[in-house]
N, C-alpha and C positions, 0 to 999 in steps of 0.2 A: 711514124706518128703513133703515139699512144692514145688509146681511147679513154678520155677522161670524162667520166660521168659524174654528175653531182652526187654526193653521199646521201643516202636515204636515212631518215630518222632511225629506223630499226637497226641499220649498220652502226650508227653512232652509239646507240644504247648497248648493242652487243659488245662493241669495243670497250666501253666504259665498264661493263660487267666483268669482262675478262681481266681488265687491269685491276679491278677491286679484288677479284679472287686471287690474283697473283700476289698482290700486296698483303692480303690476309694470310696466305700460305707462307710468306716469307717472315712474318712476325712471329716471335716466340710465344708459345702457349703458357699461360699462367698455371701454376700448380694449384690444385684444389686441396684445401685443408678441410678435414672433417671436424666439425664442432662437436665437442663432447656433449652428450645428453641423450635422452630417449629419442628413438626414431618415431616419427609420426606414423601411426597405423591408421588405415582408412576404416571408417565405421560402417561402410556399406551404404545401402540405400536409405536406411533410417537415420534419424537425427542422433548425434552423439552428445556426450557431456560437454565437449568443447565447442559445439555449434551454438549459434545465437539462440537464446531462449526467450519466450514471452515473459514480460515483466511480472505478471501475476504468478507464474510458476516459480520464479526466482524468489519472490516475496514469501510465498507459501513455504518453500524449502528453508528459507532463513528463519521463519517463525518456528518451524518444527525443530530445526537444529538448535536454536537458542532457547527452546522451551518457553516461548512467549504465548502459547495458546490461551492460557487463562486470562492473561492481561488483554489480549486482543478481543476476547469474548466480552469482557467487561467494557472495553472501549467501544465495542460495536453497539452495546445497549444505548450508550449516550450518543454515538455518532449516527446511528440509524434509527433513532427513536420514531421519527415520522413514518418510516417504512414499516417498522415493527408493529406499532399500535394503530396505524391508520391516520390519515390527515385530520379527521374530525376530532379524535381524542387528543392528538398532539397539538392541535390549535388551542386547547384550553388547559394544558398542563405541561409540565416539564420534569424530567428526572433530576433530582438534586444530588443524591449520593447513593452509593452501593457498598455496603459493608456486611460481610459474613452472610451473604445471600439475601439480605433485606434491602429492597430498593425503596428509597424515599422519593415520593412523587408529590410535587407542590402544584395544587390546582389554582386556577385564577379566581375562583369564588367558592363560597361554602356550598352553594348548590352543586357546582361541578365536583367538589370533593365528595359529597354524598353520592352523586351519580357514579363516580369512579370507584368508590368503596363497593357499590353494588356490582360494578363490572370487573372487580378484581379477579375473579376466577377466569374470566374470558381474557383479560389482559395477560395474566400469568401464562395461560395456554399459548397465546400468541408469542410471548417472549421465549417460552420453552421451545416452540417450533422454530423460531427464527435464530436463536442464539445457542440453545442447548439447555437441557433440564437442570444442570447443576449450577448455573450461574445465578439466576434469580429464583429463590425459593419462597420468598414472602414479599408482599407488597404493602407498604404503609403509605396512606394518602393523608395529606394535611392540606388545610385551606390556607388562604393568605393570612399572614400574621403581621401584627404591628411590630415596630422596632423594639427590641429588648434591651434593657439596661444591664442585663447580666452579662458579664464578661469573664467567663471561666467556670470551672466546676464548683467553686465555693461561693456562696452568697451570704449576705447578712440580711436578716429580716428588717423590715421598716421601709420608709420611703426612699432611702438611698440617696443618690446624688440630686434628686429633684428638690429636696428641701433647702438647697443652697441658692435657689433661683429667686428668692424674694420673700 
């Protein structure tokens, strides 16, 4: 009589592993083809150029590569107006245009226009500190204006189109 013991789970697993190894050894190995191109070199413990980068550093490098620094400084005057001049001043005026270093600021009232003309050196100092000294060199403050009938650089003296109303 043979002693038949029930198979243990570890014996079943061992037999399955040996069968898988034998099947793997009998299968032909694929040949590895080398893909042409540069081999990857490891950068070491520090970050490399091909590693993920923060978005801010990528935008800064793009701005410097494309030589957009002057345009971004001009854009930051308009985009960061509240932060540059302060919320109290920004609540009562807005920048209108910037050409050849002269920033045109429109105030909400004539009283604020007068106040801003007195604060012009302080505002220019804040703009130089926040954006750079070569972007805004002169500040021109105007008060609110009524709509103009002038449309273009050439005008004709007289009442203009208003004399056709009646």
